[in-house]
ZALODO-69372 format. One record per residue (C-alpha): x, y, z; residue in one letter. Coordinates in steps of 0.05 Angstrom, whole numbers, padded with zeros to 5 digits, always signed. Layout:
XYZA;...
end
This chain:
-00300+00736-00130M;-00346+00731-00190T;-00315+00750-00256S;-00341+00753-00326I;-00270+00747-00353M;-00249+00684-00317T;-00295+00627-00299N;-00252+00582-00255A;-00307+00530-00245A;-00317+00523-00320A;-00241+00517-00332M;-00235+00462-00279A;-00295+00425-00308A;-00266+00432-00379L;-00199+00406-00357Q;-00231+00346-00324T;-00273+00333-00386L;-00212+00335-00431R;-00177+00283-00387S;-00238+00238-00389I;-00242+00245-00465D;-00169+00226-00473N;-00178+00165-00429N;-00242+00147-00466L;-00208+00153-00534E;-00151+00107-00511M;-00199+00056-00483T;-00242+00056-00545Q;-00179+00046-00587R;-00160-00014-00544R;-00230-00044-00549V;-00233-00035-00625S;-00162-00061-00639S;-00157-00113-00585G;-00088-00088-00566Y;-00064-00054-00503R;+00002-00038-00538V;-00014-00024-00611E;+00041+00025-00629T;+00110+00042-00603A;+00079+00104-00570A;+00038+00059-00524D;+00098+00022-00495N;+00163+00023-00536A;+00195-00036-00499G;+00136-00084-00505Y;+00121-00061-00577W;+00193-00075-00597S;+00193-00145-00566I;+00126-00162-00597A;+00147-00138-00666T;+00210-00180-00664T;+00175-00242-00640M;+00120-00234-00693R;+00175-00232-00745S;+00206-00295-00716D;+00139-00329-00717N;+00131-00313-00790A;+00199-00345-00803A;+00177-00406-00763L;+00115-00411-00805S;+00159-00415-00866T;+00201-00468-00831V;+00137-00508-00819S;+00122-00505-00894D;+00194-00526-00910A;+00188-00585-00862L;+00124-00606-00898G;+00161-00604-00965L;+00220-00643-00936G;+00174-00695-00905A;+00139-00705-00972A;+00207-00714-01007T;+00232-00764-00955V;+00165-00802-00956D;+00168-00807-01031T;+00239-00835-01029A;+00221-00883-00973Y;+00159-00909-01009T;+00198-00923-01072A;+00255-00954-01033L;+00207-00999-00995D;+00178-01023-01062N;+00248-01035-01088V;+00264-01079-01028V;+00201-01121-01043D;+00221-01128-01116V;+00292-01147-01096M;+00264-01201-01050S;+00225-01228-01110S;+00288-01230-01152I;+00323-01267-01096K;+00266-01317-01094A;+00272-01327-01169K;+00346-01341-01164L;+00333-01391-01108V;+00280-01425-01151A;+00329-01428-01209A;+00375-01470-01165S;+00324-01527-01165E;+00338-01583-01216P;+00296-01584-01279G;+00269-01513-01277V;+00266-01471-01340D;+00319-01419-01325K;+00303-01379-01388N;+00232-01367-01364K;+00256-01348-01296I;+00304-01298-01329N;+00246-01267-01367E;+00210-01258-01301E;+00272-01226-01273M;+00275-01178-01331K;+00206-01153-01315Q;+00225-01145-01242L;+00287-01105-01263K;+00243-01060-01305N;+00201-01049-01242Q;+00264-01030-01204L;+00280-00977-01256V;+00209-00951-01256S;+00206-00945-01181S;+00272-00907-01178A;+00252-00859-01234Q;+00184-00846-01203S;+00212-00827-01134A;+00210-00753-01151S;+00176-00698-01112F;+00181-00624-01131S;+00239-00640-01177G;+00278-00677-01123E;+00296-00750-01133N;+00342-00782-01082W;+00343-00850-01115L;+00357-00836-01189Y;+00416-00793-01212N;+00428-00770-01283T;+00478-00714-01265N;+00552-00718-01278V;+00564-00700-01205A;+00537-00742-01148P;+00473-00718-01115L;+00511-00703-01051G;+00480-00683-00985T;+00409-00659-00985K;+00384-00611-00932Q;+00315-00601-00902V;+00303-00535-00864V;+00287-00554-00793S;+00284-00491-00750S;+00296-00417-00743F;+00337-00400-00681V;+00350-00333-00649R;+00410-00332-00602G;+00415-00296-00535A;+00458-00243-00569D;+00404-00230-00621G;+00438-00269-00678S;+00394-00313-00722V;+00409-00380-00753Q;+00371-00429-00798V;+00385-00501-00779T;+00377-00561-00825T;+00370-00636-00825L;+00422-00667-00871D;+00417-00732-00911F;+00474-00761-00952D;+00443-00789-01016T;+00502-00836-01022E;+00460-00879-00975Q;+00399-00879-01021S;+00418-00873-01095V;+00396-00936-01131L;+00413-00919-01203I;+00467-00872-01230D;+00467-00863-01305T;+00535-00828-01304Q;+00576-00871-01257D;+00550-00941-01243A;+00591-00947-01180S;+00548-00894-01146R;+00483-00934-01149G;+00464-00995-01107F;+00432-01029-01167L;+00484-01010-01219T;+00550-01019-01182K;+00596-01079-01179D;+00592-01123-01117I;+00646-01175-01105D;+00613-01241-01086A;+00680-01266-01060D;+00676-01215-01004D;+00609-01245-00982L;+00632-01316-00971V;+00674-01345-00915D;+00728-01363-00928P;+00742-01318-00987A;+00781-01347-01045T;+00818-01282-01061G;+00792-01283-01132T;+00743-01226-01146P;+00675-01246-01175R;+00639-01181-01189N;+00564-01177-01205Y;+00516-01120-01217Y;+00441-01119-01224L;+00424-01066-01277L;+00459-01041-01339D;+00431-00974-01361L;+00489-00954-01404G;+00524-00911-01352S;+00580-00867-01377A;+00625-00905-01329T;+00595-00975-01330P;+00604-01033-01282A;+00657-01083-01303T;+00629-01147-01273G;+00575-01196-01295T;+00502-01176-01299E;+00456-01217-01254I;+00420-01255-01309A;+00413-01330-01320I;+00405-01380-01376D;+00408-01455-01384T;+00484-01455-01376D;+00484-01419-01309T;+00514-01466-01257D;+00499-01472-01183K;+00562-01436-01161A;+00544-01376-01203T;+00473-01377-01176L;+00500-01379-01105D;+00543-01318-01120D;+00484-01281-01150M;+00439-01298-01091I;+00493-01274-01043A;+00500-01208-01081V;+00425-01196-01085V;+00418-01211-01011D;+00474-01161-00996N;+00439-01108-01037V;+00375-01121-00999I;+00411-01111-00933Q;+00441-01045-00957Q;+00373-01022-00982L;+00340-01042-00917T;+00392-00999-00880D;+00378-00941-00927A;+00303-00948-00916A;+00313-00949-00841A;+00354-00885-00846T;+00298-00851-00886L;+00247-00876-00836G;+00287-00845-00779A;+00291-00779-00816I;+00216-00780-00828T;+00205-00790-00753S;+00254-00734-00737R;+00219-00687-00786I;+00152-00703-00755Q;+00178-00689-00685M;+00209-00623-00708Q;+00145-00603-00743D;+00105-00615-00679D;+00156-00576-00639F;+00155-00517-00687V;+00079-00515-00685S;+00079-00516-00609N;+00134-00464-00607L;+00093-00417-00652M;+00033-00425-00606D;+00076-00410-00544V;+00106-00348-00577I;+00036-00323-00596D;+00014-00331-00524K;+00075-00294-00499G;+00062-00236-00547I;-00010-00235-00525G;+00010-00227-00452R;+00052-00167-00470L;+00007-00128-00518V;-00064-00156-00518D;-00119-00117-00483A;-00160-00149-00427D;-00228-00140-00458M;-00265-00150-00392N;-00224-00096-00360E;-00228-00049-00419E;-00304-00057-00428S;-00314-00041-00354T;-00269+00020-00359R;-00305+00043-00422L;-00372+00042-00387K;-00344+00080-00328A;-00312+00133-00373L;-00375+00142-00413Q;-00412+00156-00347T;-00357+00204-00325Q;-00361+00239-00392Q;-00435+00251-00384Q;-00424+00277-00313L;-00367+00322-00338G;-00411+00352-00391I;-00465+00366-00339Q;-00413+00397-00292A;-00387+00442-00348L;-00458+00462-00365S;-00471+00481-00292I;-00406+00521-00288A;-00424+00559-00351N;-00494+00574-00328S;-00470+00607-00264S;-00441+00664-00306A;-00509+00677-00337E;-00536+00696-00268K;-00496+00760-00273L;-00545+00784-00326L;-00598+00792-00274T;-00557+00847-00241L;-00564+00890-00303F;-00637+00881-00314Q;-00684+00939-00299R;
end
């Protein structure tokens, strides 16, 4: 039946064209954005996962920056500590030279004063972004320093920021408030360093910076009256300090290595998360471009089909012509 009120062919062609247009719009959006799942309406589950993981990746990026800051702080402390070990070795050599007969001990002491000044300068200069793990001027000890190492999301969805901890008690060289908290300002009993011990304390310290709570022993300084026994005690104390500083430098070196490994891991983890997100929501551009071409062709054919369906109704006009 032919009807001027209802054109079934045109309605079918229009419905097909609308479907093609909807698919074409979706494909064009994927091609322009690069995403197969751009909004929650596209796929709520995948969109939710991708959004959460993008947020976690942003947190990991901040962790990477924090690791860089921590590495710089540790490297600064290690560099200064390494220099201090070299200076301490020079002081030890000067004390050994002072043990030789006929040397001018006063001149050697002047050289030692300059080396001590270098020790103070190195400790004061070991500051990065306001952090100095070698020189303390606070009433309270520096305590444990933390370097952000990672951002962890648990299986239950809970989040946690993990840190690398370093106890600055292992690194403080100079403490202007309490001399006993600094390697270079505290008392060291030479009697504990000899075997057998005499039982009589013989305390020595290297630097006197006027700490609020000063050391009570004898400063490591020499003059013409310094005897060999005293020199031996001073050499033993300086050697002990060098050993402690070497251990501290080794600890900082280990932390530097740990930070570098963690930084590499975080970078790799961010890349893996990005790839995982891409598998969930990224559009396959080869597939989408092929589909786009096919839909454009279908759209043209649909328009032609609709045009043919509409033109069939016009043939009715010939029935009313005279």
